[in-house]
N, C-alpha and C positions, 0 to 999 in steps of 0.2 A: 412461866415464860417472861412475864413482866419483871419478876424479881431477878431473873437471870440478866435481863437487859439493863436493869438498874445497877446490878453488880458490875457489869462490863463498863458502864459509864458512857457508852456511845452506841448509837444505832442509826440506821439509814432506812428511810421509807421508800417503798417502791410499790407499783400497782401490780396486783396479781391478775391472772387470766383464768376464766372458767373453761371447761371443755368446749363450750360454744365459741370461745374466743372473745367474749365481752369482758370489759374491765369489771372487777368485783371490788370487794373491800380491800383496804390497804394491807399489804403484807410487810413483813419485817425482814431486812437483811442485816445480818450480824457479822461483825469483824472483830477478831481478837486473836491472841496467840496463847499457846500453852495447852494443858490437858483439856480444859473446858472447851476451848475452840475445836480441838480434835474431836471430842464427843459430839458437839453440835454439828460439825461438818459431816460426820458419819450418819447421824440420826436425823438431822433436820436440814439437809442440804437443799440446794435449788432443785435438783432432779430427784424426786422421791424414788424413782425406779432404781437408782444406783446406791441407795443407802445400804449399809451393812453393819454388822457388829464389829467394833474395833478389835483388831487382832490381839491387843494386849489384855482384853477382858478374859480371854481363855487362859491366860497365865496368872490371873488373880487367885487369891485364896478362896476357899469355898464360901467363907463368910462374906467376902466382898462381892463374889458373884451373886450370892443370894440378895445382897443389897441392890446390886445393879438390876437384877430381874424384877425385884419388888418395885423399885422406882420406875422402871420402864413400863411395867404392867399397870401400876397405880396411876401413872400420869398420862398414859396414851392408849388405854383400852376401855372397853365397855364392860361394866360390872353387872353380872347377872346373879341370880340366886345360887346357882350351882357351879358357875364357871366365870371366867373372864374371856372376852372376845377381843383379840388383837388383830387389827386390819393393817395390811401394808401392800403397796404396789410393787415392792422390791422382792424378787425371788431370792436374791442373795441374803436379804434380811430375814426372810422366812426360814431359809435353810440354816443360817447362822444362829438364829434364836432357837430353832429346833434342837440344834446340837447343844447349845448352852442349857436348855431345859432338860435334855436327856442326861447331860453330865451331872445335873444336880437333882435327879430323881423325880422330876415332875411328870405327871401324866397329862398328855395333851393330844390333840388331833389337829390335822392340817387339811384345809379344804381350799381348792382353787375356785374362785368365783369369776366367771367369764361374762362379758357384756357383748351384745350384738351391735350396739350403737358405734358408729364410726368415731374414731379419735378417743374412745374411752379405753383406758388401760385395764387389763385384767388385774385382779388383786387376790391376795392370799389371806385366808382367815385362819388364825391359830386360836384354838379353843383350849384354854388352860383350866383344868378342873380344880375346884377348891379342895374337894375330898380326895386326897391322893391314895387313900387306902380302900376306897370303895371297890367292890368286886363287880365291876360292870364292864361291858365291852365298849370299845370305841374305835372309830375308823381313822385310818391314816391313808388318804388317797384311795386306792382300790384294795387295800388290805384291811382286814378286821383283826384287831388285837383285843385280847381280854386277859385278865389276871387269872393265874392258876388257882383253882379253888380246892383241889384235892389231889392227893397222890395215892396210887394203888400199888400194892405189892402182889406179884403173881409168880407162879412157878415157871421156870424156863427150862425147856427140854434139851437145848443144845449144851454141849460140854463147856463151851466158852463163847465169848463174843469179843470182837476186836474194835477198839475205839482209838484212832489216832487223834489224840487231843492233848494240847499243851495249854495249861491254864495261865495264859499270859494275855495282856491287853492287846498285844500286837496281832493276834489272830482273829480279833473282832473288828468290824468296821461298821460305821453308820452310813446308811444310804437310803435313797428314795425320798419322796416327799414326806417330810416329817422326821427324816433321819432316824429310822428304826435301826436297831442294833442287829446286825447279821453275823453269822459265823463264817469266817473265811479260812480256806485251807492255806496254810503257810507255804511259801515257795521253798520246797525242800527237795534234796536229792539224797537218797539213802542207799547204801550198799548192804544187801542182805547176805550174810554168811549162812551157808547151808550146813556147814560143819564148824566146830570150834577152830578159829584161826591159830596158826602156829605161834603167833605172838602172845596168845592168851591161854592156849590149851593147857599148859602145865602150871599156870599161876593159880593161887588160891582165890576163891570168890570172896567178894566183900558184900555183906548183906547188912543194911542198916548201919554202915560205918564200921562194922566188926569183921575182921578177917576170920574166915572159917577154914575148916580142914579140907573141904572138898575143892577140887579144881574145876575150871571152866570146861575141861574136856569131859567131865562126868555128866554134863547137862545136854547131851545130844537130843534126848526125848523132848525136852522143853523147847529146844531150838526148832525141832520139827513141828511142834504145836504152834509156835509163833509164826513160822513161815506159812503153815497151812491156813491159819486164821487170817493172816494178812492177804494171802492170795484169794481166799474166799470172799472177803469184803471187797477187794478190788474187782473181782469177777462180777459181783452184783452191780457195780456202777452206782450212779446217783439215782435220784428219784425217777428220772426219765430214762434210766438205763444207759446213760452216757458214761464214757470213761472218766475216772477221776484224773484231773490234770496233774494234781500233786498228791502225794509225793511221787517223784520220779524214781522208781526202783531200779537197781542194777544188781545183777547176779554174775559171779565169776565162774567161768568154765576152765577147769584145769585138767591135766591128764588123768587125775584120779576121780573125775566127776562120775557120780553113780547115775547113769541114765535110766536105769530100771527101778529106781527107788520109788515105791508107791506113795511115799509122803509128798512127792513132787507133782502128783496128778493135778491138784488145783493150780499149780504154777503153769503147767502145760495148757490147762483150760483157759487161764487168764491170757496167756500168750496167743492162743488160738482166736479168742474173741476180740481182743483190743490191740494186739501187737506189742503189748508191754510184757515184761520189763525190757530194759536194755541188757544185752549180754556182753560181758567183757571177756574176750577170748585170750586165754593165757596158754593155750596149746601151741607148741612150736614157737614159743616166745622166750626171750632171755629175761623176762620180767616175771615176778611172782605177784600174787594178789596183794601182798603186804607192801609191794614196791610202788603201787599206784593208788591214787585217790581220785575218784570220780566226783567232779564238782557240779556238773550239770549233764545234759543229755549227751554231749560230745567231749567236754573238757576233761581230760585225764592228765593228772600231774605226776611226773616221775619223782617219787620221793627219795630216790637214790641221790638226786642232786642235793637234797636237804641233808642227807647223811654226810655228803662230802663237805658241806659247809660247817656242820656243827658236831660231826662225829657220832651222832645218834639221832633218833627220831622221836623218842617217847614224849618229850615235852613240846615238840614242834608240829606234830602231825595235824592237829585240828587248826593250827594257826597259819594256814597257807591258803592260797587261792590264786585267782588271776586278776590283775589290775585292770586289764582291758584287752580287747581283741580287735586286731586289724585284719580284714579279709582281703586277700589279693584276687583281683578279677583276672583269672588266667585266660578265658576266651578272647578278651581284647588283646592280650599280649600275643596270643597265637595268631590273631588276625593281622596285627601290625608287623610282626616279625617276618623276615624273609627266610630265615633258617633257624636251626636250633640254637646256634651260638648267639644270635641276636635275641632270641626268645629268653635265654638265660641271662643275658646282659640286661634286658629290660626288667626281668624279674628281680635281679639284684638291686637295680635302682629303686624299684617300688619297695623292696624290703628295707632299704636304707631309709626311705621316707617313713615306713612303718615304725622303724626303730626310733627315729626322731620324735614321732608322735607319742609313742609309748613312754619314752624317757621324759618328755615334757609332762605327761600325765602323772608319772611317778613322782616327779619333783613337786608338782602342784598338790597331789594327794598328801605328800609328806608335810608340806607347808600348812595345808588346811587342817590336817590332823593335829599338828602342833598347836594350832590356834583354837582347837576345841570344836571344830565343825563336825567331827565324827566321834562323839563321846564314847559310844559303846566299843568301837574298834580301838580307840585310844586306850581304853581300859584293858581290853584283852590282849593287846599287842605291846603293852608296856614292857613285858619281859623281853620281847624281841628287840625293842629299842635299847634296853640296858646291855644286851649282849653284842649288838651289831651297830648301834648308833642311829638306827632309823626304824620306824614302825613297820615299814612294808618290805623289809629285806627278804623275808621268806615267801613273798608273793611273786608270781611269774608274770612276765609280759608275753602275751600270746599273739602269734601270727597264724592266720588261717588261710584256706584256699577254697575256691569255688570253681566249678565248671571244667574240671580236667578233661572230661569227655569232649566238650565243645572246643577246648583248646587244641586237642589232638586233631579234631576235624578241620579246624581252620588252618592249622600249621601243616599237617601231613595229608589231609584228605581221608584219614582213617580214624575211627573212634577208638576209645580206650580198650574195647574188647578185641581189637586187632592186635596181633603180636607187636607191630611197630608202635601202636599207640600205648600198649602196656609198657613197653620198654622205655618210651619217652616219659611216661608217668613215674616209673621207678627212678629214672635219672633225675627228674625234676624234684621229687621228694627228697632224694639224697642230697641234691644241691641245696635245697631249702634247709635241711637239717644241718648241713655243714656251715651254712651262712649264719644260722641262729647260734651255733656253737661259737662261731667267731664273735658275734655280738655279745654273747655271755662272757667271753674271755676279756673283751675290750671294755665292757661297762661294769663287770663284776656284779651284774644283775641277772636273775634267772629268766631264761626264755624257753618257750615251748611251742611246738607246732601242733595245730588243731585242725581236725576235719570240721570246719565251721558248719553248724546246722543250716544257717542262711535261710531261715523261714521266710523273711521278707526280702532279703537281698537277692535271692534266686530270681525273683520276678523283676525287682527294681533295676538291678544292673543290666539284665537282658533287655528290658524296655529302653533304658538309656542308650545302650549300645546300638539297638535297632534304629533309634531316631538319628543317631550320629553316623552310623555305618549300615545303611540299609541292606547290604549284601553279606553281612556277617552271619555266620551259621549259629543258630540257637536251637534249643529244643522247643517244643510247643508249636504255636502258630504265629503268624505275623501280628495278629491282634492280641494274642496272649503268650508272648515268648517267655521262656525261663531257661535257667541253666541247671544242669544236673548237679546234684548235691555233691560237693567235695570231689572224691575220686570214685564215686559210685558208678556202676554200670547204668546205662540209660534204662528208663523204666520199661521200654518196649523190647529190651534185649531177649528176655526169656520169662516164662511163667513158672519155671522150676525153682522152688525155694532153695533147693540144696545143690 
């Protein structure tokens, strides 16, 4: 430290304070600018509880990170026969150093040391082991970690096992005290075809980059195996028997759907236990399964709009999505409006606000993508930019709705299950569809209408409305109000699933 002070060429003395508040020996206050000052400010600042690893250290090369760790440990830790002990009062520093050690393959443990004395801060002890190859167990908080000593091969009676695993860094995350590496399920939505789709049925399969003589339509048995395996694993749930949050599966129901297919038994069992998957109903619809793409639990994009834009879909199907969703609070409109004409007028005004918001977001996303803020999206959407002049041309702006049932109750005095309420709901959806078609024509950007899931907005909007309009009709109770999801029937309407 003295060498650092001499190098800086200036220093200022000040008195330090012990936990009892009494003056102790002289402390040093340092002032400088540049990289050295930044490091000292992070690691030796006035308030030790706020120190942390500088952000740029994580972007250094492996060799420089090793040098940083060695210097930090060598100059600020206690050296023991088998390990180093690094003490800090900063939780941010303990977590940041844990991440840095994990990134560079160190074996270490983290312990929180608490004090009962008043005005004494708790501190964190990082124990970094010298022998990184020793097969010993070590603790990290309330977890016990140990090196794998042996692998055993055994016979497996089942015909197959299913493992949804993608070997990428993005599906792992560091968490907990000591920043252990955990396995995280990626946020994914998948559409499971039960039969070979028409777009692939007659095409030759490609195996290992080689085009083969067989077509995809000849692999129905393998599709049955995959769907059965997937359903069985989802049916088991996690270690505590809870549903797997992801992936979100979607199955398409068409007029040709084989309801008596024994291969679907695990799918029915999965549906019975957890309520998954989502079912996309294409019966009595002018759309085909290949016309739509499910992006999340409710967002379905009409890919026919993409065909209109580019005359084909083969190169664009995966390169679409939604830029953002604006949800319209219909119950408040029903409460404020005196009649249906005013209701639709207010709805159109809010949809204009939604359009403005989504157009601003589209413009900002395009600008930030050009500036390199979304490197992965920029890479995969560069073909779209070459064809249309912007990265996000094939992405939709989404407007959703919530609480149609409560909107009917506030405006008409009858819910959506009543013939009057149902008719109003149909007219409202047609009006919103026509308005979005106008937006699309005026902006030359894609728009779509979504039945917003509203997991949080269902309660938040109802609570805000109750505070502002105490006599507004909501679902639930005055203490815990909520709005019925999109255009769903109220939950108390019937217990008949069909």
